[in-house]
N, C-alpha and C positions, 0 to 999 in steps of 0.2 A: 604485422604477421608472417615466416616464410614454413614455418612447421609448425604444426598441431602443438596444443598441451600438451605436459609428460603426464602420465596418470596421477600420478598425486596433485598436477596440480591439478587436472581435470574435474578432480573425486572436490576436489576445495571449489573450483567455480559451482558445481553441479550442486552443493551444499550451502551456495548463496540462501540469503534468507528470498521465500518467493516476492515478497510485496516489494522492497527496498535496495536487494542486491547486495544486503549488508555480508561481510567476507567473515567466516572465522579461518585460521589460522597460525602458522607459525609467523615469525618476524621473517622469518628464508624468505618461505612460501608467497609471505604475502607484496614481497620487496622483488621476486621474482616475476611476480605476475602485471605490479608495477610495469618494470622493466620493458617487458611486453605488450604495455599497452590495453591491455585486458582488465586491468583496477586502476582506480585511484587511493591517494591517501587521502581523507577528509579536511581540510584547516583547522578547521575548530578541533579542542577539545571532546571527546577525548580521543579525537584520530583514528577515526575505526574505517575501514577498509572496505571498497563500493564498488559492484562491476561496472566499468565501463562499457560504453554501445557497444564494442564489440566484443568484452563478454559478454553483455548480455545474447547478441548472436551466439556464440560459440557453447553458451548454455542453453541455447534453445534451438539448435542446428539438429538435434538426436532427444529420443526421451532419457530422461535422466534415468540410472538404477533406482526401484525402489529404494528405499531407507529402512532401516529397521530400529524400530520403537527404541529400543536404545540408543539409537543412534538419532533419530530427531530429537530424544528429550536432551542430548548430551548438547548438541548444537542451538538447544533452545527455537522452533523455527518461530519469527512472529507473524502473527497476524491478527488486523484489526477484529474488532468488536464491530460483527454488524449488528446483534441486537436479537434477543431469542434463542442465545446458543444455553446448552444442556451441559455443556461445557467451557463454560466461561473461563478465564482467566481472573486470579483475583484483583482487584482491584488495589493500589497500597502506592507508595513514590517506588516501587522497582518496573512495577505496569506503566507507572508515569514517567521515567524516564526510559523505557523503550518505547513509547508513543513519542513521546519525543524525538527521537534519533531515528524514530522511523519520517517519522514529519520531515526532518532534517535533510535525511537521505532521501528523499522524494523529491524535493526542491532543490538539492546535488543534482538530480537526473535532470530533471526541467532544463538545468542551467544547460548541461554539457549537453544535450539533443535539442535543444532550440537553436534555431538558426544564427538568432540572436540576442542569444542567454538570455534570455526572459525565463519568469517565472511564474509569470501572470497567470497561466492559461497549463491545461494538462501537458502531459507526454503522450508519448506512443503507448508507452506499457500501462498506465490509465483505462486507456482507450481500450484494451482489453485487458483490462480485471476493474471494471466496472466496477462491481458492487464493493468491493475492497480497497479502490481509491476512495470512494464516498464518503466509506466507513469511515478511512481512514483520518480526512478532510475532516467530520462531524469531532472521532474518538479524541484528536490533539487540539481539537478549541474547545474541548472539556466539556461536548452535552452526555448525558449519558445516555449507554445505553440499553433498551430492555434488558428484561431477564424472563428467565424461559417460564415462573409464574404471576407477568405484569404484566400492563397495559400503560406503563408509564416509560418510558423514553424511549429510543428511538429505532428502529428497525429498518436495514436497507433491502429491497429484494430486488432480485433481474425483473425483466418485464421482455416480451413482446418484440416488442420496439427495437430496432438496434442501436447501438449506442445511447439508452438511459435505463438510468436507475428508479424506484419506486420509492420513495422516502414516507415511512408510517409515521406517528405518533400523537397520541389519544391527545394532550395539552397544546390548545390553537397557539398562545405565544411561545411553547417550543418549538411548532412545528414551524412557526415563521423564521425562531431562532436561526434553527437548521436551514433553512433558504437561505438566510444573511451570510453564514458561515461559506457554504457551498458558493456564491453568488462570487463571496469575495475569496473563493478557493481557485475559480476560472472555471465555477461550471452555469450553465443557463437553467433558468428555475423556473417552472412554472407549479402553482396548486390551482389542485384538480377536485372533486366531487366522487364518492364512489356511487355509482348510480343503485345502487342496492342496499347499502346503510348506510347513504349521504355521508359518511366521514370523511374529513378532506386528508389529503396527501398530497406529498410532492413528486414529482417528473422533471426529473433531472442528467441532463446529457452534458459533457465537456462541451465546452466554447474553442470552439476553432483558430477567432481573430481576437 
């Protein structure tokens, strides 16, 4: 790329989904980004457009301007359920489609950023967005996130350890099922016990090889 994106193109890039890099814009805008190597069109329906690694670098080169509330609502920013949120999106067919689309977009990002095109291990974006990445893997696999007033369901939380998140689930069988899902998604997972409460939890880190 020999010149920076136009102001209109930069707005489309800045408005990309923070989790998957999915883009929203006119066909002309999206085609221009594809031509410049900043976006790609997913080969499977609904043929959404996503940022390429070059597009992600443009987006992260400097902070995006703060979005107005109506702009955020209009572009439907996706965020995986980490469990326990007060204003969580409603479950249902529309949410399921969003989650599946986000997961497919993440797999495509893995493929595009891996030297060997592998999709069985986390990519760089996941290593810098640990909580969202782990939560997306769990939600996409159908695990129920915890509601604010319930102890049932998973909760993904940051930890002081580098490249590690904690996954809490009150039910032992469901906790082990979460571990299996994360391992299949390319995470290293260990089960631990809270010293004070004796509750079991998972410590998960993205696998490197």
